[in-house]
Each structure stands twice: as structure tokens, then as C-alpha cells.
N, C-alpha and C positions, 0 to 999 in steps of 0.2 A: 705501045711497048708495055713489056712486063718486067718487073724488078723485084728481086728477092732481097728482102731486108731482115737482117736478124736484129730483133728487138730485145734489149735487156732493160726491163723496167728498174731493177735494182731495189734500193732500200729507201726508207723514209718517204719523201714526197715523190721519188722517182716514178712509181707507177702512175700517180696523177698527171705529172706533167708529160710523160710519155704518152698517155692516152690522148692528151689535147694535140700533141704533134702528130700522132696518127690521124686524128680527125682532120687535120689540115692536109695531110698527104692524101687522104681519101677524097677530099674536096678537090684537090688538084688533079687527082685521077679522073674525077667526073667531068671537070671542065675542059682538060686538055686530052683526054682519051688514053690515059695510062692506067696499068693495073699494079698496085703494089701489094705483094704477097708478104705477110709477116710470119717470122718464125721466132716465137717467143723463148727467151733462155734465161736461166738463173745466173747470177753472179754476185759476188760480194757477200753481205750478210744473209741474203735469201738463199744463196748456194750453201753457206755454212750450215743454216738450219736444216736444209734438205739432204746434202751430200756430206757435210763434215769439212768441206774445204771451200775457199772463196772461188775457185775456178777449176772446173773439170776439164779433163781432155776433150770430153765429148761436146762441151760448150764451146771450146776453142776451135774444134774442128767444124762445127756447125757455123760459127762466125767466119771461118775461111772460105767456106763454100757459098757463102751469100755475096751479093753484089754490094753490099754495104752494112754498116752496124749502127743502129740508133740506140744510145745509152741514156738512161736517166740520172741516177746518182747512187753511189754506194757508200756504205758506211753507217754508223750510228754515233751515239753518245760515248765518247771515248772513256769517261768516268764512270758510267754506270752499265754499259751494254756488256753481256757476256761474250760478245764477239771479240773482246779486246783482252781476254784472260790468258791468251796463249802467246807464243812468239810472233814476231812480226810477219813471218810468212804464212800464218794461219788467219790472219786479220782481213777484213773485207778489202781494205785498199790493196792487198797484195793481188787480188784478182784483177784490179785494174792495171796495176804494173805488168801483170803477166800476160793480159790480152793485148796490150800495146806492144809488148815484146814479141809475143807470139805471131802477131800480125805484121810485124816488122814495120811498125808505124813509128818513124823517127822524127817527124816534124808536126808540132803542134801550132795551129794557126788560131790566134785568139784576137779578133778584131774588138777595138773599144773606140766607140764614138758617142757623141752626146747628141741625143734628139733635142731639138729647140724646145719641144713641149715639156721636156723635164729639166730644163735649165735650173729651175728653182729647187730641184732635188739634188743638184750638185753640190757637194760641200765646199768647192771652192769658190772664191769671191768672183763676182761678175768681171771685174777688171782683169782677173787671171785667165778666165775662160774666153774673153773677147767676143766679138760679133760672129765669128764663124766657128767657135767651139773648136772641137779637136776630132781627129779621125786618124787612128793609127792601127797598126797590126803588130801584135808581139808574136814573133816566131821563136818557139821554145824547142830546143832539142830534147827529145822525148825518152830516148833508150839508153843513155849513158850518164856518166857523172856519179855524184854521191849515192842517188837512189838505187843504182845497179852495181856499184862497186863492192868488192869484199868488205864484210863487215863481222865483227866478233865482240864479245864482252868477255873479260877474263877477271880473275883476282890475283893481284900481285902483292905480296907482303901484306895481305890482308886488306887490300884497297882495291875496289872495283875499278875496272878501267875498260872503256869502250873505244873501239876504232872502226872509223868509216872511211873507205878509200874512194877518192875521186880520180877516176881514170877516163881520158879520152885519147883516141888515136886521130891522126890527121885526116883519115877517111870519114870518120863520124862527123867531124867538124865541117869538112869541105861539102858533104851532101846537104846539109842543113843550110850552109852558106849560100849554095846555089839556089836552093828554094827560096831564100829571102831576096836575093838579087832578082830572081825571075818575078817575084810578086812586086817588088819595088818598081820593077820596069813597067808594070800596068797601073802604077799609082803615082806616088810623088816623086819617084826616082831618088830616093834617099835611104840609106841603111845606117842605122845606129847600132854598132856592135858593142854589147856590154859584157864586161868581164872584171876581173880583179887582178890585172896583170902586174901591179906593183908588188903583190904578195905571192901569187900561185903560179907555179910552173904550168899547170894546165891551161890558165888563162894567157900565158905568154905564148903557148903553142896556138891557142885559139886565135889570138890577135895575129900571129904570123900567117895562119892559114887563111884567115878573112882577107888579109891583104893580098895574098897570092890569087885568091879566087877572083877578087876585085879586078884584077888585070883584063879579065874577060868580058867585063861589063864597064867599059869606060864612060858611058852615059850616066852611071849611077854614082851619086855623091855618098861617100864613105866616111863615117866618123867613128871613133872609139870613145867610150865612156865607161868610167868605173862604176860599179854597181851601186856603191853608196851615193855617188853623185847622180846617178840615173834615178834613184828612188826619190831624191829630192827634187829633181828637175820635173818629175811626173806631176808634182803638186804645185810647182811654181811656174812651170810654162809647158804644158801638155801639148799645145799647139805646135811645138818645134819637132815632134816625132812623126815619122811616116811609117817605116818598118824598124821595128826594134828586134835585133837578133841576139840570142843568148842561150847559155847552157841551161841544163835541167833545173837545177835548184833555183838559180837566179830568176828563171822564167816563171817558176811556180810562184814565187813571191811577187814579182813585179807585175804579172798579169792579173792577179788578184787586186793589187793596188789600182792599177789602171781601170779595172772594171768597177771598182768602187766609186771612182770620181765621175762615172756616168750617171750617178744617181742611185743606182741599185744593181747589184751583182746578179739580180734576177733577170737582167735584160740581155746579157751577153753571151753569144754562142761560142763554140769552139769546133775545130776539126782536127783530126789527127791523121796524117797521110803518110804514105811510104812510096815506093816506086811504081805501084799499080793504081788502078782507080779504086780499090777497096780502101774505104776510109772508115774511121769511126767518129760519130758526131755526138756530142754531149754538151750541156750547158756548163758555163765555168763555174756555177755555183755548187754547193755540197747537197747533202740529203735532207738537211733541216728537220730532223725528227721531232722537234718541238711542235712543228705545225703539220705533221703528216696526217692525212685523212680529215682534215678540217676545211677543205675547198678554199685555202688561203694562199697557196703557193702561186707565184708568177710563172705562167708557162711560156712566156715570150722567149726567153733564152733557148728553150728546147725547140721551140717553133722555128726560130731563126737558125738554129743548128740543122733542123731539117731542110731548110732552104739552102744551106750550105751543102748539104748532101745532094741536093737536086743539081746544084751548080758543079761541085767538084767531082763526084763519083758519076753522075749520070749525064753530065753536060746538057742539062735542061735549064739554060740561062733565063729563058722567058718565063718559066714556071717559077724559078727562084726569084726573079723580079717581082712577079705577081704576089708571093708570100711577103715579101719585104714590104711591097707597096701596102698590102693589107694590114700589116702591123702598124706601119706609118698611119693609115687611115683611122685605125682604131684609136691611136694615141691622139691624132688631131680631133677626133670627135669626143674626146674627154674620157675615155674607158680607162680605168685604172685599178689594179689590184692593190692591196693594202701597202705594199712596200714602196709604191710610187704615188700614192693617193695624196692629193692636195685639195683644199677647199674649192668647192665649185664644180669639181669633177664628178664621174659617175662610178662609184666604187662597185667592183664586181668581183666574183670569186674566180677560181681556177677554170671551172667548167665554163661559165659564161664568156670569160675572156676568150677561150678557145673558140667558142661558138660565134662570137662576134667577128673575130678575124676570119674564120671560115666564111662567113657571110659576105665578106668583101671581095673574095676571090670569085670573079664573074668572067 
């Protein structure tokens, strides 16, 4: 089979980690008889440098015409980069928001689990982790809420005033809730819906629509949790969660917290999906400009994102399993990049880690 993949290396460590993910996909193609055709595109800071904007119409059109999109990372150092001298809509992250919106990708899936080999890297106490660790999926609504609401800054009576608007309608909530229930049905059959219903009208509507949607899934256990409590529970008892369903900003924060308790944010993939098979796959971490070009970045999150692409966009479950097993084997055999290194392991760089994992795909 032949698959067209739009590749957006992005900024910082993005080009390095994307290169390793492509190395893995090429190896999968060799072993299983597939052809992956890559179309490299610019977005974020790289696009600002070339075109003056973080996302061009041409890049969005090329992404839409592909079977899927593989993304590295976008952005730079907010305090020093020239990319952040203009208004928000001209900054690198605006490209990311724009492509998600343009591709109609409303569901962000971020798995967070703890490899036994990395238990010592987890910042939580062993009695909190337990023998079985944790294995959860955070389902984040991706195209609504504060990040996409009307915003403006004014001056009133000599005082600067900023306004951001949080808006959700019931259809936006229902479609992400359906995704959460469907995934929970294939996992532990539990959904924890996170909101701030004691304060926000948008959260009260969120809770009501989730309860309405749940009626169609009687075998799924549903609970509601306020976001401040959810943040606390993630570090007190992460094993209680299966699928965590939440809105855009809460999901942005909680998914990063969940990824960090796995030992390193460099380990965790993500997928952004919509109504079709076209998805956008990217690591959960940022562009890490301080280590860019130094062969230090952990490529595993991007490699596992490519595995999610194989599974969700191409329906290649066997191939996805092979990639995930190769990552597991590399960790079992003691290979570690600097962010997950511990004494007695084999410390490797970005390129070698990619080559090691590719070598286990047979």
C-alpha cells in the first residue's frame, strides 16, 4: 500500500525527531511492504522565516490533500525569539491552532502510561505508583474554548484590560464525548469528565451534555471531577483514571502533568483526529530550542506518534504493534536518551535511539 504523509518538521528539535520517526516508518515499509511518500511542509517559526506567517494557505491545502500529517514541534524561546515580537496571531503556535482548526481536528488523544523500566524516573513515590503503574488516555477538545474564543485588549480610563472568551456549544461537546466513550469501550470502560461546573456556565453545559451522551453507553462508568481536584488526583492516585475527558485549556494543562509523571514528557505521543481518517500526529512535548541540533532529544514520543498514525489513520494495527514492541525492546535492553538515563543503562543520542528501535522491527 502507498500512503501520502505531510511532514512538518517545525522548529527546535522538531527536524531531528521527525527524521527518526521517518526512519521508523521507512523500516516498517521495508518489512511489511508499504510505501510512505513524504511531502515536507513549513509551519511555525520556520514558516515565519520563509513566508512571514506561521501557516500559509498552501501548507494547509497540502496537508488536507494528504492521508495524514506528521508534526515535530513548533515555537521557540518566548523571551528572546524574534517570532514573539508581534501579536498572537503572528506567532509560531498560531500555526498549530490554525492547522488543527483547518483540518477540523477536534479530538486530541494523549495516552500516558508508565513503562516498568522507567519507574525510577517517575517523580511519584513507589507506593503511589503501585505494582501495575498507570495507563490512561486524556481526551482533550481541541478547537473550542478559550483558545479559539473572541479576545481583545483595550485601555479603559488609562488601565489596560484583556478579555478572553470561553465558548462551547452542545454539538462541540457531544462529538468529543462520543470519541471518549468509544475509546473507553475498548479499554477500561470508565470515563472521568473534568470541568469547573461549580463556577463556569460552559462547564455546567459540558457536564449536562456528557451525561446525556452517556445514556447511549450504559456499559461505561462515568464520573465527574472538578479540574483542581483532577490535577491533585493525577499525582495522588493516577491509577484510578482510564479515559479523562475535558475541554481545551484544562486538557492542555492536565495532559502535560500526566506526561511528566511517566518519567519524561519525551516519551509520550499524541493524535489529533476529526470525522475522517486524516489525523495530525505529534509528540506531547515542545520544541526544546536549548538542545536543538545537539543530538540530545528523545525521539520516542514522535516515533510512538507515528505508531498511532499507523493505527488510527491507516488501520495498520500489526505494524503499529511492531513499532510499540520495538520501543519496549529498546528500553528493556537498556537504551536511554539523556532525559530518561539512569546509572547502568546505555546512553545514546537522538539518531542512535532511532536506529536501535528501527533495528528491532523485523
